[in-house]
C-alpha positions as CSV (number, residue, x, y, z in Angstrom):
1,T,-383.6,-48.5,-26.8
2,S,-382.6,-45.7,-29.0
3,S,-379.1,-44.5,-30.7
4,T,-378.4,-41.6,-32.8
5,S,-375.6,-40.7,-35.7
6,E,-373.4,-37.9,-37.3
7,E,-376.7,-38.2,-40.0
8,N,-379.7,-39.4,-39.1
9,S,-381.6,-40.8,-35.7
10,T,-382.8,-44.4,-35.1
11,R,-384.9,-46.6,-32.5
12,G,-384.7,-50.1,-32.4
13,T,-385.7,-53.0,-29.9
14,G,-383.2,-55.0,-28.3
15,A,-383.1,-57.7,-26.1
16,S,-380.5,-59.5,-23.6
17,F,-380.1,-61.8,-21.2
18,G,-377.4,-64.4,-19.8
19,L,-377.3,-67.7,-17.8
20,N,-374.5,-68.6,-15.6
21,L,-374.4,-71.9,-13.4
22,S,-371.7,-73.0,-11.0
23,L,-372.4,-76.8,-9.9
24,F,-370.3,-77.9,-7.1
25,P,-367.9,-75.0,-7.2
26,L,-365.9,-75.6,-3.8
27,S,-365.5,-79.7,-4.9
28,R,-362.8,-81.9,-6.8
29,F,-364.5,-81.5,-10.0
30,P,-366.3,-77.8,-10.9
31,M,-368.4,-77.5,-13.7
32,Q,-370.1,-74.2,-14.9
33,A,-372.0,-73.1,-17.6
34,T,-372.9,-70.2,-19.4
35,V,-375.6,-69.1,-22.0
36,S,-376.2,-65.4,-23.6
37,H,-377.6,-63.5,-26.3
38,N,-376.7,-59.7,-26.1
39,D,-377.8,-56.7,-28.2
40,S,-375.9,-53.7,-29.3
41,R,-378.3,-51.6,-28.3
42,A,-378.9,-52.8,-25.7
43,T,-376.1,-53.6,-23.7
44,S,-372.7,-52.0,-22.2
45,N,-370.4,-53.1,-24.8
46,N,-371.8,-50.4,-27.4
47,T,-369.7,-50.4,-29.7
48,G,-371.3,-47.8,-32.4
49,T,-371.7,-50.6,-34.8
50,Q,-374.8,-52.7,-33.7
51,H,-374.9,-56.4,-33.8
52,T,-376.0,-59.3,-31.6
53,A,-373.7,-61.7,-29.6
54,S,-374.9,-65.2,-28.6
55,R,-372.4,-67.6,-26.6
56,L,-372.3,-70.6,-25.1
57,G,-369.1,-71.4,-23.1
58,L,-368.8,-75.2,-20.7
59,S,-366.0,-75.5,-18.8
60,Q,-365.4,-78.9,-16.4
61,S,-362.2,-79.4,-13.8
62,W,-361.3,-82.7,-12.0
63,R,-358.6,-83.2,-9.3
64,P,-358.0,-86.4,-7.1
65,E,-358.8,-86.5,-3.5
66,A,-354.8,-86.3,-2.6
67,G,-352.3,-86.0,-4.7
68,N,-350.9,-82.6,-7.0
69,E,-352.5,-84.1,-10.5
70,S,-355.3,-82.0,-12.5
71,V,-357.4,-81.9,-15.6
72,S,-359.5,-78.8,-17.0
73,G,-361.4,-79.0,-20.6
74,A,-363.8,-75.8,-21.5
75,F,-365.9,-75.1,-24.6
76,D,-366.8,-71.8,-25.8
77,H,-369.1,-71.3,-29.5
78,S,-369.5,-67.3,-30.3
79,V,-371.7,-65.7,-32.2
80,L,-371.1,-61.9,-33.0
81,S,-373.6,-61.4,-36.1
82,T,-374.4,-57.5,-38.1
83,K,-376.4,-57.0,-41.5
84,E,-372.9,-57.6,-43.8
85,F,-371.3,-60.8,-42.1
86,S,-372.1,-63.4,-39.2
87,S,-368.6,-64.4,-37.5
88,V,-368.8,-67.7,-35.4
89,V,-365.7,-68.6,-33.5
90,S,-365.9,-72.2,-31.6
91,A,-363.3,-73.2,-29.3
92,V,-362.4,-76.1,-27.7
93,R,-358.9,-76.8,-25.2
94,A,-358.4,-78.9,-22.5
95,S,-355.1,-79.1,-20.0
96,Y,-353.2,-82.2,-18.3
97,S,-350.5,-81.3,-15.4
98,N,-349.2,-83.5,-12.7
99,L,-346.3,-83.2,-10.4
100,I,-344.5,-86.5,-8.2
101,P,-341.4,-86.7,-6.8
102,D,-338.5,-85.4,-9.1
103,H,-341.2,-86.1,-11.8
104,N,-343.0,-82.7,-13.5
105,Y,-345.0,-83.7,-16.2
106,S,-348.0,-81.2,-18.2
107,A,-350.2,-81.0,-21.7
108,N,-352.4,-78.8,-23.0
109,V,-354.3,-79.2,-26.8
110,S,-356.5,-76.4,-27.8
111,F,-358.2,-75.8,-31.1
112,S,-360.4,-72.7,-32.1
113,N,-362.6,-72.3,-35.7
114,N,-364.0,-69.1,-37.0
115,R,-365.9,-68.7,-40.2
116,G,-367.7,-66.0,-41.6
117,D,-366.1,-63.2,-40.6
118,I,-365.5,-59.4,-42.7
119,G,-364.7,-60.0,-46.3
120,G,-364.3,-63.6,-45.9
121,Q,-361.7,-63.9,-43.0
122,H,-361.9,-66.6,-41.6
123,S,-359.3,-69.0,-39.3
124,S,-358.5,-72.6,-37.9
125,L,-356.2,-72.6,-35.7
126,L,-354.6,-76.4,-34.0
127,S,-352.1,-76.3,-31.0
128,A,-350.2,-79.1,-29.0
129,S,-347.5,-79.5,-26.3
130,G,-346.6,-81.5,-23.8
131,S,-343.5,-81.6,-21.2
132,H,-342.0,-83.2,-18.8
133,V,-339.4,-82.1,-16.0
134,W,-336.8,-84.6,-14.4
135,R,-334.4,-83.5,-11.3
136,D,-331.9,-85.6,-9.8
137,P,-332.7,-86.0,-6.1
138,D,-329.3,-85.3,-5.6
139,E,-329.5,-81.6,-7.5
140,E,-327.2,-82.5,-10.2
141,Y,-329.0,-83.5,-13.3
142,T,-331.9,-81.9,-14.3
143,V,-333.3,-82.7,-17.5
144,A,-336.6,-81.1,-19.5
145,S,-338.1,-82.2,-22.7
146,F,-340.9,-81.2,-24.8
147,A,-343.0,-81.8,-27.6
148,S,-345.3,-79.3,-29.8
149,L,-347.9,-79.3,-32.5
150,S,-349.6,-76.6,-34.4
151,S,-351.4,-76.4,-37.9
152,N,-353.2,-73.5,-39.0
153,E,-354.9,-72.0,-41.6
154,V,-355.5,-68.0,-41.4
155,G,-357.3,-65.7,-44.2
156,L,-357.1,-61.7,-44.1
157,L,-357.8,-59.2,-45.6
158,R,-355.0,-57.4,-47.6
159,A,-355.0,-54.5,-49.9
160,Q,-359.3,-55.6,-50.7
161,T,-357.9,-59.1,-51.3
162,L,-358.4,-62.7,-49.5
163,D,-354.8,-64.0,-48.5
164,T,-355.0,-67.4,-47.5
165,L,-352.3,-69.1,-45.3
166,R,-351.4,-72.7,-44.5
167,S,-348.7,-73.9,-42.5
168,Q,-347.4,-76.7,-39.9
169,F,-345.4,-76.7,-37.6
170,V,-343.4,-79.6,-35.6
171,Q,-341.0,-79.4,-33.0
172,A,-339.4,-81.8,-30.5
173,G,-336.4,-81.0,-28.2
174,T,-334.4,-82.6,-24.9
175,S,-332.1,-80.3,-23.0
176,V,-329.3,-81.6,-20.0
177,T,-328.1,-79.4,-17.3
178,W,-325.4,-81.0,-15.1
179,L,-323.7,-79.3,-11.9
180,P,-320.2,-81.1,-12.1
181,F,-319.1,-79.9,-8.9
182,E,-320.9,-78.5,-5.6
183,D,-317.9,-75.7,-4.3
184,L,-316.7,-74.3,-8.3
185,P,-319.5,-72.0,-10.3
186,V,-319.5,-74.6,-13.4
187,T,-322.5,-75.2,-15.6
188,V,-322.8,-77.7,-18.2
189,N,-325.8,-77.8,-20.2
190,G,-326.3,-79.2,-23.9
191,G,-329.1,-80.8,-25.7
192,V,-330.7,-81.7,-29.1
193,N,-333.4,-80.2,-30.9
194,I,-335.9,-81.2,-33.8
195,I,-338.2,-79.2,-35.8
196,G,-340.1,-79.4,-39.6
197,S,-342.2,-76.9,-41.0
198,N,-345.0,-76.8,-43.9
199,T,-346.2,-73.3,-45.1
200,A,-348.2,-72.9,-48.4
201,N,-349.7,-69.0,-49.2
202,D,-350.5,-68.6,-52.8
203,G,-349.8,-71.5,-54.3
204,D,-346.2,-72.0,-53.3
205,T,-345.5,-74.2,-50.5
206,V,-342.2,-74.5,-48.2
207,Q,-340.4,-77.1,-46.1
208,V,-338.0,-77.0,-44.0
209,L,-336.8,-79.3,-41.9
210,G,-334.5,-79.0,-38.9
211,F,-331.8,-80.5,-36.7
212,S,-329.5,-78.6,-33.7
213,G,-327.5,-79.7,-31.3
214,F,-325.8,-77.6,-28.7
215,A,-323.6,-78.2,-25.8
216,N,-321.9,-75.5,-23.5
217,S,-320.2,-74.0,-20.7
218,S,-320.3,-71.0,-18.1
219,Y,-317.8,-69.8,-14.9
220,M,-318.3,-67.7,-12.6
221,F,-314.7,-66.3,-11.6
222,S,-316.0,-63.4,-8.9
223,Q,-318.8,-61.5,-9.0
224,N,-317.7,-59.2,-11.6
225,L,-316.7,-61.5,-14.5
226,S,-317.9,-64.6,-15.8
227,A,-317.0,-67.0,-18.8
228,S,-318.8,-69.0,-21.5
229,G,-317.7,-71.3,-24.4
230,G,-319.9,-74.1,-26.2
231,V,-320.1,-75.6,-29.8
232,N,-323.3,-76.8,-32.0
233,V,-324.3,-78.4,-34.6
234,Q,-327.2,-77.2,-37.8
235,H,-328.6,-79.1,-40.0
236,Q,-331.3,-77.7,-42.3
237,R,-333.1,-78.1,-45.6
238,A,-335.5,-76.9,-47.6
239,T,-336.9,-77.1,-50.8
240,G,-334.4,-80.6,-51.5
241,Q,-331.5,-79.1,-50.7
242,G,-329.7,-79.7,-47.1
243,V,-326.9,-77.7,-45.2
244,T,-325.1,-78.7,-42.2
245,S,-323.1,-76.1,-40.2
246,I,-320.7,-76.0,-37.2
247,G,-319.9,-73.4,-35.2
248,A,-318.3,-72.9,-31.8
249,M,-318.7,-69.5,-29.7
250,G,-316.9,-68.1,-26.9
251,S,-317.8,-64.9,-24.5
252,A,-316.9,-62.9,-21.8
253,S,-318.6,-60.2,-19.7
254,Y,-317.3,-57.9,-17.1
255,S,-319.6,-55.8,-14.4
256,G,-317.9,-53.0,-12.4
257,D,-319.1,-52.6,-9.1
258,P,-321.8,-49.8,-8.6
259,I,-319.6,-46.3,-7.9
260,S,-321.3,-43.3,-6.0
261,F,-320.7,-39.8,-7.0
262,G,-323.0,-38.2,-4.0
263,E,-326.3,-38.4,-5.3
264,F,-325.8,-40.3,-8.1
265,A,-325.3,-43.6,-9.0
266,Y,-323.0,-45.0,-11.7
267,S,-323.1,-48.5,-13.3
268,W,-321.0,-49.7,-15.8
269,G,-319.9,-53.3,-18.2
270,V,-318.0,-54.9,-21.3
271,G,-318.6,-57.4,-22.8
272,L,-316.9,-59.0,-25.8
273,G,-317.2,-62.5,-28.1
274,L,-315.8,-64.5,-30.7
275,G,-317.8,-67.4,-32.8
276,N,-317.0,-68.9,-36.1
277,Q,-318.7,-71.5,-38.2
278,V,-318.2,-73.8,-41.1
279,T,-320.8,-74.9,-43.9
280,T,-320.7,-77.6,-45.8
281,S,-321.4,-75.0,-48.5
282,G,-318.1,-74.2,-48.6
283,L,-319.0,-70.8,-46.2
284,Q,-317.1,-70.0,-43.4
285,S,-317.8,-67.3,-40.9
286,V,-315.7,-65.3,-38.2
287,N,-317.3,-62.9,-36.3
288,L,-316.1,-60.4,-33.7
289,S,-317.3,-58.7,-31.4
290,S,-317.6,-56.0,-28.4
291,N,-319.7,-53.4,-26.4
292,L,-319.6,-51.2,-23.5
293,Q,-321.9,-49.8,-21.6
294,H,-322.7,-47.2,-18.7
295,A,-325.3,-45.8,-16.7
296,L,-326.0,-43.1,-14.5
297,S,-329.4,-42.2,-12.0
298,R,-330.4,-40.2,-8.9
299,T,-332.8,-40.0,-7.0
300,F,-334.5,-36.8,-5.9
301,I,-336.8,-36.7,-2.4
302,A,-338.3,-33.6,-2.6
303,S,-340.5,-34.3,0.0
304,A,-341.7,-37.1,1.8
305,D,-344.2,-37.2,-0.2
306,R,-342.9,-36.6,-3.5
307,T,-340.1,-38.3,-5.4
308,L,-338.3,-37.8,-8.8
309,A,-336.4,-40.3,-10.4
310,V,-333.9,-40.2,-13.6
311,S,-331.8,-42.0,-15.3
312,A,-329.2,-41.7,-18.4
313,S,-327.7,-45.1,-20.5
314,Q,-325.7,-45.2,-22.8
315,S,-324.5,-48.0,-25.2
316,V,-321.7,-48.9,-27.6
317,S,-321.3,-51.8,-29.9
318,V,-318.3,-52.9,-32.4
319,F,-318.5,-55.8,-34.6
320,G,-316.2,-57.4,-37.5
321,G,-316.7,-60.5,-39.8
322,R,-314.9,-62.2,-42.6
323,T,-317.0,-64.5,-44.8
324,T,-315.2,-66.7,-47.4
325,G,-316.1,-69.3,-49.9
326,E,-318.7,-68.1,-52.5
327,G,-320.1,-65.2,-52.3
328,A,-317.7,-64.0,-49.6
329,I,-318.3,-60.3,-47.5
330,N,-316.8,-58.9,-44.8
331,A,-319.2,-56.8,-42.7
332,S,-317.9,-54.2,-39.6
333,G,-320.5,-52.0,-38.4
334,T,-321.0,-49.9,-35.1
335,S,-324.6,-49.1,-33.4
336,L,-324.7,-46.6,-30.2
337,S,-327.6,-45.8,-28.2
338,H,-328.9,-43.0,-25.7
339,S,-331.6,-44.1,-23.4
340,V,-333.3,-41.4,-20.9
341,G,-336.1,-42.0,-18.3
342,V,-338.2,-39.7,-15.8
343,N,-340.4,-41.0,-13.4
344,W,-342.1,-39.0,-11.3
345,M,-344.3,-40.2,-7.8
346,E,-346.6,-37.9,-5.4
347,R,-348.7,-38.6,-3.0
348,V,-351.1,-35.8,-3.7
349,S,-353.1,-36.1,-0.4
350,D,-353.5,-39.0,2.2
351,A,-356.1,-40.8,0.3
352,A,-354.9,-39.7,-3.4
353,T,-351.1,-41.2,-5.2
354,G,-350.2,-39.9,-9.2
355,G,-347.1,-40.5,-11.0
356,A,-345.8,-39.6,-14.5
357,S,-343.3,-41.2,-16.7
358,A,-341.6,-40.5,-19.6
359,M,-338.9,-42.9,-21.8
360,L,-336.9,-41.8,-25.1
361,F,-335.0,-43.7,-26.8
362,D,-332.4,-43.2,-29.5
363,S,-330.5,-46.2,-31.8
364,V,-328.0,-45.4,-34.8
365,S,-326.4,-47.7,-36.9
366,N,-323.5,-47.1,-38.8
367,G,-321.5,-49.6,-41.1
368,A,-323.4,-53.1,-42.4
369,T,-326.4,-52.6,-40.8
370,Q,-327.6,-48.9,-41.5
371,S,-330.5,-48.0,-39.7
372,H,-331.8,-44.8,-37.1
373,F,-334.5,-45.6,-35.0
374,R,-336.7,-43.9,-32.3
375,N,-338.8,-44.2,-29.4
376,L,-340.9,-42.2,-27.2
377,S,-343.1,-43.3,-24.3
378,L,-345.4,-41.2,-21.6
379,Q,-347.4,-42.6,-18.9
380,G,-349.2,-41.2,-16.5
381,S,-351.8,-43.1,-13.4
382,L,-354.3,-41.4,-10.7
383,Q,-355.7,-42.9,-8.1
384,S,-357.9,-41.1,-5.4
385,Q,-360.3,-42.2,-2.7
386,L,-362.8,-38.5,-2.5
387,S,-364.6,-39.9,0.4
388,R,-365.4,-43.3,2.7
389,H,-367.4,-44.4,0.0
390,S,-366.3,-42.6,-3.8
391,S,-363.0,-43.2,-5.7
392,I,-361.5,-42.2,-8.9
393,G,-358.4,-43.7,-11.1
394,V,-357.1,-41.9,-14.3
395,N,-354.8,-44.1,-16.1
396,L,-353.5,-42.7,-19.9
397,S,-350.9,-44.2,-22.1
398,L,-348.7,-42.6,-25.3
399,N,-346.4,-44.1,-27.2
400,G,-344.3,-43.0,-30.6
401,S,-341.7,-44.9,-33.2
402,Q,-339.8,-43.7,-35.7
403,Q,-338.1,-45.5,-37.9
404,F,-335.5,-43.6,-40.6
405,G,-334.0,-44.2,-43.4
406,T,-331.8,-43.3,-45.9
407,A,-330.2,-44.4,-49.2
408,N,-326.8,-42.8,-47.4
409,N,-324.9,-43.2,-44.9
410,I,-325.7,-42.2,-41.1
411,G,-323.7,-40.7,-39.1
412,F,-323.3,-40.3,-35.1
413,G,-323.1,-36.8,-34.9
414,S,-326.0,-35.7,-37.3
415,G,-328.5,-38.5,-37.2
416,I,-328.2,-39.3,-41.0
417,S,-326.4,-37.2,-42.9
418,G,-325.8,-36.1,-46.6
419,S,-328.4,-34.5,-48.1
420,G,-331.2,-37.9,-48.5
421,K,-334.2,-37.6,-46.2
422,S,-336.3,-39.8,-44.4
423,N,-340.0,-40.0,-45.8
424,D,-340.4,-42.3,-42.6
425,E,-343.7,-41.1,-40.8
426,P,-343.5,-41.3,-37.0
427,I,-346.4,-44.1,-35.9
428,W,-348.4,-43.0,-32.7
429,S,-350.1,-45.4,-30.9
430,G,-352.2,-44.5,-27.6
431,G,-355.2,-45.5,-24.9
432,G,-356.3,-44.9,-21.9
433,G,-358.7,-44.8,-19.2
434,A,-360.5,-43.3,-16.4
435,N,-363.5,-44.7,-13.4
436,Y,-365.6,-42.9,-10.9
437,S,-367.6,-45.0,-8.5
438,H,-369.8,-43.8,-5.8
439,R,-371.8,-46.2,-3.1
440,N,-374.8,-44.9,-1.2
441,P,-374.5,-41.7,-3.4
442,F,-377.6,-38.7,-1.7
443,G,-377.6,-41.2,2.0
444,I,-379.3,-44.1,0.0
445,S,-378.3,-47.6,0.9
446,N,-377.6,-50.5,-1.4
447,L,-377.2,-48.3,-4.7
448,V,-374.0,-47.6,-6.5
449,Y,-373.4,-45.0,-9.3
450,T,-369.9,-45.7,-11.8
451,A,-369.0,-44.0,-14.7
452,S,-365.9,-45.1,-16.8
453,I,-364.5,-43.5,-20.0
454,Q,-362.2,-46.2,-22.2
455,M,-360.0,-44.8,-25.2
456,N,-358.0,-47.0,-27.5
457,S,-356.2,-46.1,-30.6
458,F,-355.9,-49.4,-32.2
459,Q,-357.5,-53.1,-32.5
460,A,-356.4,-56.1,-34.4
461,N,-359.1,-58.4,-35.5
462,Q,-358.4,-61.1,-31.9
463,R,-361.5,-63.3,-33.2
464,V,-359.5,-64.1,-36.9
465,L,-355.4,-64.4,-35.6
466,T,-355.8,-65.9,-32.1
467,G,-359.5,-66.8,-32.1
468,D,-360.6,-65.0,-29.1
469,P,-364.7,-66.0,-28.9
470,N,-364.3,-62.7,-26.3
471,A,-363.5,-61.0,-29.3
472,L,-365.2,-58.1,-31.4
473,S,-364.2,-57.8,-35.4
474,W,-363.2,-54.2,-36.1
475,Q,-361.4,-51.4,-34.4
476,T,-363.3,-49.1,-31.5
477,G,-362.6,-45.3,-30.5
478,S,-363.8,-44.3,-27.4
479,A,-366.9,-45.5,-24.9
480,F,-368.6,-43.0,-22.5
481,Q,-370.9,-45.3,-19.8
482,Q,-372.7,-44.3,-16.2
483,S,-374.4,-47.2,-14.9
484,V,-376.4,-47.1,-11.7
485,D,-377.2,-50.2,-9.8
486,Y,-379.8,-50.8,-6.4
487,R,-379.8,-54.1,-4.6
488,I,-382.8,-55.4,-2.6
489,G,-381.9,-58.9,-1.1
490,R,-380.7,-61.3,-4.2
491,L,-382.7,-58.4,-6.8
492,N,-380.6,-56.2,-8.4
493,F,-381.7,-53.5,-10.9
494,R,-378.9,-51.6,-13.1
495,G,-379.7,-49.2,-15.5
496,T,-377.4,-47.6,-18.0
497,N,-375.9,-44.9,-20.4
498,T,-373.4,-45.9,-23.2
499,I,-372.2,-42.9,-25.6
500,N,-369.5,-44.7,-28.3
501,E,-367.6,-42.8,-30.9
502,T,-365.8,-45.7,-33.5
503,D,-364.3,-44.6,-36.6
504,G,-366.8,-40.6,-36.8
505,K,-370.1,-42.6,-36.1
506,K,-371.7,-42.0,-32.4
507,N,-374.1,-44.4,-30.9
508,V,-376.1,-43.9,-27.1
509,S,-378.1,-45.9,-25.9
510,I,-380.2,-46.1,-22.7
511,F,-381.3,-49.6,-21.6
512,G,-382.4,-51.0,-18.0
513,T,-382.2,-54.7,-16.3
514,V,-383.3,-56.8,-13.6
515,S,-381.2,-59.9,-12.5
516,R,-382.3,-62.3,-9.6
517,I,-379.0,-64.6,-7.4
518,F,-380.1,-68.3,-7.2
519,G,-378.5,-71.2,-4.7
520,G,-376.0,-69.5,-1.8
521,Y,-373.8,-67.6,-2.4
């Protein structure tokens, strides 16, 4: 193998191997074991950062001869090593589920530990959850209960400083849904929920204990008109101080029947909401909100092979509120949002289809909350069967967002009024890829040629954040890969060429592998 960079050329030797063992794959208790060791200089997973990756994986499942019970467990151990660091991720997960008449049980537990990552970044992530659902045989009641636990420690680099956050979170609750009358569209539900959390960061510890209960009811007057109302009680204790609040809310919404104007389709709806809340700290708040939204769309069929769909929507909301007591405030405001979308689909030929879409969203809020947000999303794809033995696929995406901020008021007419200017620059992200496959090129049987290119603008360190043993620790850029596979019986010969660029560094690798399948297909 060989690699090159912008400044110099280097040569090195790397070895990769792997073993995948499946025992009783079609039985009630299948087991799978995986062992692999890969050198980036001799694999197609070349990222521009020379590394070795060792992996051990075990999984076991079980189910009885009869019934819907199932149990599974898995263990993964991944070691990613470079000249600067060695990242070790160990992950364990187990699950259980059972479905019997009127009852549904499930439980999941997972633990991952990551040590030795870039700059000492590390994580220890533990989560467990369980649920139970009971349905009344008469389908009048449904009772759902759940409980979850998480305990995490995450160390991330922030401005070249290692920042460690420790958190524990516990939650449990039960909810009941009741359909009291078969001939009336009435639904009643209620429940209780308990949460507890403990968060520590840089010596500061925050402990929160909370309890909440609610009861709601909804009624469908017609296909267009519906209303709902409810009450809730909440108690929260943080840093030794507790606050209890009691609230009530009601809302109504009306959706008009779709209206056709020639080839256009028009829809609209309105809504109204009212809420009141009282707390033991002496605060009382009353809030009133209303909203109106409408949309217009049309599909243009240029031919049997070309379709263009356009849509536009607008929504406006008005809210007002008053809080009495210590620190009383009056808050009101308006929000106006617009969106425009275009979607083009075309059958280029009998064996090729493609499409492109664009969506632009703009939202401006005025009053108590002042903001201006824009988002542009572009997507495109093409799939083509070039011949009986060859095909190609392409997909691209681009997303840009911009959040304006200024000390001046924001007006609907001008976007941002006054002389202030926003210092916020657009944030762009995107990616895409293309792949080409050709079976039996030059008329050679059992020969397959594939080529692919992948591009990605950003990748977070999922080894630390989620404990994913498959992830890398650094940002990837673009990679172009070509491979040739040739099969003789159960022997498979593969040659691969990879050109990768990450953060301006280019790496080129050429390697070959030979593999053989043992056991039954």
